[in-house]
C-alpha positions in Angstrom: -45.0 1.4 41.0 -41.8 -0.5 41.8 -38.8 1.2 40.9 -37.6 -1.7 39.8 -40.7 -1.3 36.9 -40.1 2.2 36.5 -36.4 1.7 35.2 -37.4 -1.4 33.1 -40.1 1.1 31.5 -37.6 4.1 30.7 -35.3 1.7 29.2 -38.3 0.3 26.8 -38.7 3.4 26.1 -35.5 4.6 25.0 -35.2 1.1 22.9 -38.7 1.8 21.0 -37.7 5.6 20.5 -33.7 4.3 18.8 -35.5 1.5 16.7 -38.5 4.2 15.8 -35.7 6.3 14.4 -34.2 3.2 11.7 -37.1 2.2 11.0 -38.5 5.7 10.0 -35.0 6.3 8.0 -35.8 3.1 6.3 -39.3 3.8 5.0 -38.9 7.2 3.7 -38.1 8.3 -0.2 -35.1 9.9 -1.5 -34.6 13.9 -1.5 -32.6 16.8 -1.9 -29.7 17.1 0.6 -31.0 19.0 4.0 -28.7 21.4 6.0 -28.7 23.1 9.2 -31.9 25.2 8.4 -33.9 22.2 8.0 -32.9 20.6 11.2 -35.9 19.2 13.3 -38.4 19.3 10.3 -40.2 16.6 9.5 -42.2 16.7 6.2 -43.7 13.6 4.1 -41.0 14.1 1.0 -38.2 14.1 3.1 -35.9 11.0 2.8 -33.9 9.7 6.0 -31.0 6.9 4.6 -33.4 4.6 3.2 -31.9 0.7 4.7 -28.9 1.5 7.6 -26.2 -0.7 7.4 -25.5 -2.3 11.0 -22.0 -2.1 11.1 -22.2 1.4 9.9 -24.5 3.0 12.0 -23.3 4.5 15.3 -24.2 7.6 18.0 -21.4 10.2 18.4 -22.0 13.9 19.4 -21.6 16.6 16.8 -18.8 18.9 18.0 -17.0 19.1 21.3 -19.2 20.2 23.9 -22.3 18.9 22.6 -24.4 17.6 25.5 -26.4 14.9 22.8 -25.6 12.9 20.2 -26.6 12.2 16.9 -27.3 8.7 15.1 -25.1 8.3 12.1 -25.2 5.6 9.3 -24.6 4.8 5.8 -27.4 3.0 4.0 -27.7 0.1 1.3 -28.5 2.7 -1.5 -25.2 4.4 -0.4 -26.5 7.6 1.3 -24.9 9.3 4.2 -26.7 11.0 6.8 -27.5 12.0 10.6 -30.5 11.6 12.2 -31.7 13.5 16.0 -32.3 9.9 17.9 -34.9 11.8 19.8 -37.8 12.2 17.1 -36.1 10.6 14.1 -35.9 14.0 12.6 -33.5 14.2 9.5 -30.6 16.6 10.2 -28.4 16.0 7.1 -28.0 13.9 4.3 -25.7 13.2 1.3 -26.2 11.0 -1.6 -24.1 9.5 -4.3 -25.9 9.9 -7.7 -24.0 7.4 -9.1 -24.3 4.1 -7.8 -20.5 3.2 -7.0 -18.6 0.1 -6.7 -17.8 -1.5 -3.7 -19.9 -1.1 -0.2 -20.3 1.9 1.9 -18.1 2.7 5.1 -18.3 4.7 7.5 -16.2 5.4 10.7 -15.7 8.3 13.1 -12.6 8.8 15.3 -13.0 9.8 19.2 -13.7 13.1 19.9 -13.6 14.2 16.1 -16.5 16.6 14.5 -16.0 14.9 11.3 -16.8 11.2 10.0 -15.3 9.4 6.8 -17.0 7.6 4.3 -15.6 5.3 1.6 -17.8 4.5 -1.5 -16.4 2.9 -4.4 -13.0 5.0 -5.2 -14.6 7.8 -3.1 -13.2 8.7 0.2 -14.6 12.1 1.9 -14.9 13.5 5.3 -17.9 15.3 6.3 -18.6 17.9 9.1 -20.6 15.7 11.6 -23.2 19.2 12.5 -24.2 20.0 9.1 -23.1 17.4 7.1 -20.8 19.6 4.5 -17.9 18.2 2.8 -14.6 18.9 4.2 -12.3 17.3 2.3 -12.0 14.4 -0.5 -10.1 11.9 -2.2 -10.0 9.2 -3.9 -8.6 5.8 -5.1 -8.4 5.8 -9.3 -9.0 2.3 -10.3 -9.0 0.6 -7.1 -11.8 0.3 -4.5 -11.8 0.9 -0.6 -12.2 -2.8 0.8 -12.3 -1.3 4.5 -11.8 1.7 6.4 -10.7 2.9 9.9 -9.5 6.0 12.3 -6.1 6.2 13.7 -7.1 6.3 17.3 -3.0 6.4 18.3 0.2 6.6 17.0 3.6 5.5 19.1 1.3 4.4 22.1 0.1 7.8 22.3 -3.8 9.1 21.8 -3.7 11.6 19.0 -5.8 14.8 20.1 -5.9 16.5 16.7 -7.5 15.8 13.5 -7.4 12.1 13.4 -6.1 10.0 10.3 -8.0 7.6 7.9 -6.0 4.0 7.0 -7.9 3.2 3.9 -7.9 -0.8 2.5 -7.9 -1.2 -1.3 -8.1 -3.7 -4.1 -8.3 -3.3 -7.7 -6.2 -1.6 -10.3 -3.9 -1.5 -6.7 -3.8 -3.5 -3.6 -2.6 -2.1 -0.8 -3.2 0.4 2.8 -3.2 4.0 2.3 -3.1 6.6 4.9 -4.6 9.9 4.5 -4.4 13.1 6.3 -7.1 14.0 8.7 -7.4 17.7 8.2 -6.5 17.9 4.3 -7.1 14.1 3.0 -3.9 13.9 1.1 -1.9 10.9 1.0 1.0 10.3 3.5 2.2 7.4 2.6 0.9 4.0 0.1 2.1 0.4 0.9 1.5 -2.0 -1.9 1.1 -5.5 -1.7 1.3 -7.6 -5.2 1.1 -10.7 -3.4 -2.5 -11.6 -3.6 -4.8 -10.5 -6.3 -7.7 -9.7 -3.7 -6.3 -8.5 -0.2 -6.8 -11.5 2.6 -7.3 -8.8 5.4 -9.1 -6.2 6.8 -8.2 -3.2 8.9 -8.7 -3.5 12.6 -11.0 -1.3 14.4 -9.3 0.6 17.0 -6.2 1.2 14.9 -3.0 2.3 16.8 0.6 2.3 14.4 3.9 1.9 16.2 
C-alpha cells in the first residue's frame, strides 16, 4: 500500500471517529451530571449532550500541559458538556433544569482552563476538566444575545483569566464586560438607540 493511501486511510479514520462522537452525543438520553470519577465509562443511561450546536462546538485542552483535547459543546436543549473524541465517552455535563429564553452560547479563550456559557440571562464559567462551576453571573431582566472572550487588550495578549464580553437585549440593550476570575461586572455600556441590538460581538475580540 502506498504512503498516500495510508495517509488517506488515517485521515478518514480520524474523521469517522470525530463524527461518531457527535452522533453518540446526539442519540443518548439525559442523565445526571457526570464528573471526573465517572470519566471514560459508558453506560446505556448516560446522556452526552443532545444535538450539538455547530457554532458552539470546539476542541480545547482542559488544562495547561494536557497532551489531549476534549470536545466541548452546548446542545439545542441547552446541555453543556465535554466528550472524549477518542471513544465518545462523556467526561462531564451540565444541564439547565428550566428552559431559559434565548439561545445558548459557549466560548473559550486560548490557553484557558475554563469555558464560559451564556443561556438566557445566565452567564457561567465551568472548569474545563471536570465541569464544576467556577463563577456565575446574571443579567436580570435581559437576555444574552452573544458572548465572546477578550483575547487582547491594548494590543497585548492577555495571559491571565480572560474576561467575557456579553451582548444583551430585552430590559437593557448594551454590552457588559465580566471579570474572567470572578464573573463580576467590570463595566456596562447601555445603548438606548435601538429596540433590539443590530450587531453581534466579534470573535477574537480586542479592546484598545
